[in-house]
N, C-alpha and C positions, 0 to 999 in steps of 0.2 A: 504492500499501501504505499501511497507516494506521502509524503509531508503536508500538510495544510499548509498553503501558499505562504501566510504571513510567515511564520517561524522556517518554513525555505527559502524565505529573500532575508527573512533578517541574518541564516548562516551564511549564503553566499556574503552577503554584506563585510560579515566579522571576517571572513577569511580573508575577503581583499585587503580590509582597512590592517591586518595582520602584516601581510604582504607589505603594505606599507609600507609600514613602521618597523618591518625586523627583516624583511628580502624573501625571496623566494629559499633561501636557506634553512630558514626557518621553522619550513613545511617536512612533513615524513611523505614517502615514497607516494603512501597512496595518498595525501594533501594535493601532493603537486597535482597528480593526473587529476583527482576528484577538482580541483581548479581549474586546468584546462579543457576540461569536458564542459566547462557552465556556458558558453556562448555556442554548442554544436546540441546540446541536449537539454532542452528546455522542460521545464516544469516538471523535471524526475531528479531524486537522489542519486545524485552523481558518485555521491561516499561506495553508495553498494556496488557500483558498476565497477569504479577503482579497485575493488577487492576484488569485483572478478576477474577482471584484467591481470592482476598481480597475481593469484592462483592460476590464471591459465598461461601464464608468460613468464614467473618464476621471478621477476624483479621488474623494476623502472628500465633500467635497458633492453631487456626482450621484450617487454610492450613498444617497445620505440624502434625496435628492430622487424617487428611484426609486421608481415604485408599487409595489405587491406581489406581482403579476402580473410582472412584467418582474424581479423580487429571485426568485422562487420559477424562474425556467426558470436559475439559474444555478448550475452542477454543485456539488452537495455544500449547495447550502443546505435545511433545513428548512420548513416553512410558519411554526412561529415564530418563528425566527429574521428571516424574512420579515416577518412582520405586526409584530416590535418593530423594526427598522430604519425599516421605514415609517412607521410613528409618530413619530419620533424628532423631526422637524419641528414636530407640533404639540406635541409633548410641551415643547420650548423656549421655543414662541408661550406658550402657558398657565403657563410659568412666569416668562418677562416679567411678563405681566397682574398674577399674584396677586404677586407681587416688588412693582408698583407700587404695591398696596395697602398696604404697610406703609412706604412711602419718601416723602420730601416732593415733591411736584410741581410744581414753579415755570414762572414762565413760558419759554414758547422750546422749547429742546428736547427737554428731558426730555417735558413734555408731550406733544411732538407726536411723539414716539419712542412713548409710549403708547398714542395716539390712530391712529397709525398703522401698527401693529401688530394693534391692535384692528379698525379699519374702512375702512385703508386701500387692503387688496384687494378688500374688499365688491363684487357686479356691481353693484349697487343703490347710490343713494344714504341715506347714512345719517347720523344726528347723533348727537353724544353729548357729553353737560354733566357735566364733572369738578367735582364737590361738593369745597371745601377748606375747611379750618377757618382759623384768625387764623394760622397757623402754616405754611399752605402743604402743611398732609397731604390728601391724598386720603381722603376722609368717604364715598363712592356716586360709583358711575359710574351715569347715567342713562341709560339709549339710547332711542333713536325711531328705528322701523323706516319702512323705505317698500316699497309694489310698487309704484312705478315707477325706473325706472332714473335721472331725471333730476329728481326734486323727494322731499321729505321736508315731512311738516308737523308741526310742532314745536310739541307743546299749549302754549303759556305756563300754561294753569291748572293743570296736570299738575306743570311744572315748577315752579314758584310750590312745592305743596305738599308735591311729595319736598323741596325744598330748605328747606321750613322743618322739618320733621319731621325734619330731621341738624342742623338749627340751623347750614346753611353761612355762613362769613361771604366768601367770593366763590366766585366759578364760569370755567371755562374751557372756551368752546364752540367745538366741529369738529362737520365734516361732511365727507364726502368726496368727489372729484368722478372716477367710474366710466372716465370718459374718461381720466383722467392730466393733464390741462390742469387746472393747480390756480390759474388765474387766478379772483382774485374779478370775482362779476359784481355790476351794479347791485343786484341781490335780495340777494346776501349781504351788500352794503355795508349795506345797508337794515335787513335782518335785527338784524345787529352793533347797530347801533344802537338799535332798538327795543326791543332786549335791555338795551342800558345805562340803558335811559330807565327802563323796567318794573321793575327790580331795583333802582336808588338809590334807592326809597322803604321798599323793606324793607332797608337798610343792608347789603345782598349788591353786593360787588363784581365789576363785569363786567372779569377781568381780561386776556382775551384771546381772537378768535375768529380759530379756525385752520382752512384748510382742506388736504386730504390727499387721495393718488393719485398712483399710476406712481411710488412710490417718493421721491415731492417733498413737502414741506409751504410751505404761505406763512402768514405772523401778516397780519390786519388788524388787530392794536393798534395805536392811535395814529391811525386814520382818523376825522376829524372829521364832517363832514355826508356823506349818502352822493351830493352832488348834486356831489363834490369828484371824486369817482369814484375813480380807483385811483392817487390821492396818499396814498401810507404812509410810516409810521412810521420803520422800523426800516434799518437796512443789510443789503444783502445778500452772505447768506453763503451757501459753496454748498458740500457734502460729497458725496464722492464713495465711497460704499460702503467705506469703511473702518473705519467703527465708531466715531469720532471725532466727537461734537456736541459741536459749537462753542457759545460761549454767543453770545447774542446783541450787538450794539454797542449800549448803551443810551446811548451818546454823542450825539452831534449827528446828527438825522434825516437820512437823503437818501432824497431823493423819487425813487421807481424807481416801473414798472411795479406793481412788488408786494416782498412780502419774503419772500423766499427764505429760511427757517430749516433746510432739507438739502434734497441731492437727492442719494442713492444712485447714478444713472445716468451723472452726470459731471460735471467740473467746469468751471465756468463760467469 
C-alpha cells in the first residue's frame, strides 16, 4: 500500500533538505537510489523499490551496472526510471572526459586515467594523441580508429597538421591493447621513437607514450632505442581499483619489464 500523500511528500522534502545540508554522501545506498527515483516514480514509496533493486543486484554499483531490461523487471520500476539508472555510468564517463578538457594533464597517472576512460575498453585497437600547451593544459584530443582488433594506423601527416593548428607545445601519445596485455611490443617502442624524432624539429615535445587495457596502464617514457627492447625508465607502481592515482617515481630509473602506472585489478 502506498503512503498517504501528505506523509509521502513530507518524507521526500526532508530527504532533499538533508542532501542540501549534508550532501549525497550522508545517505545510505538505498537512500541514494530512493532519492534518484523521486522524479521518475511519482506517487509511490521509492524506498521499497530501492531495497528491491539492491536485493536483486547486490549493491549500488550492481544496480548502476544493470541494463535497462533487467531494471525494468524489478517491481515498481518505471521505464523512465530504468532508462535513467542504466545511463548513469555513461554520464560519469562523459563527466570525467569533459572535465579533463579544462584541467592540466600531466605525464603519468592523470593522462593515463584520461586515455583509459577514453579507449581502455575498446574492442579494437585505437590511438589518441593529447595535444598540450606549454603549461600542460589539454588543447585537443586527436583520435585514430582502426577496423582491426590488433593494429591502428597513425597518420603522421594528419597528426602534424592538427598539432600545428592548435599550436601544441607537447604531446602524449596513447593506444590500447584490447587483449588487456599492456606489455609493449617492439613495434610500440619503434613508433614511440619515430614520433619523438618526427616531432622534435617542430619544437613539439613527446612527453610520454602510454599503453592501456584491461584496467591497466604502462608508460614507455624513458625508452631509448628500440633495440633495447623493454628496458624502460620509471619505477613500477601498482594501484588496485581504489581511486588513488599515485605519482610516478621520477627518481632513479628501475629497469623492469614495463612501467606500470596503475592496475585496477590487483596489487602487485
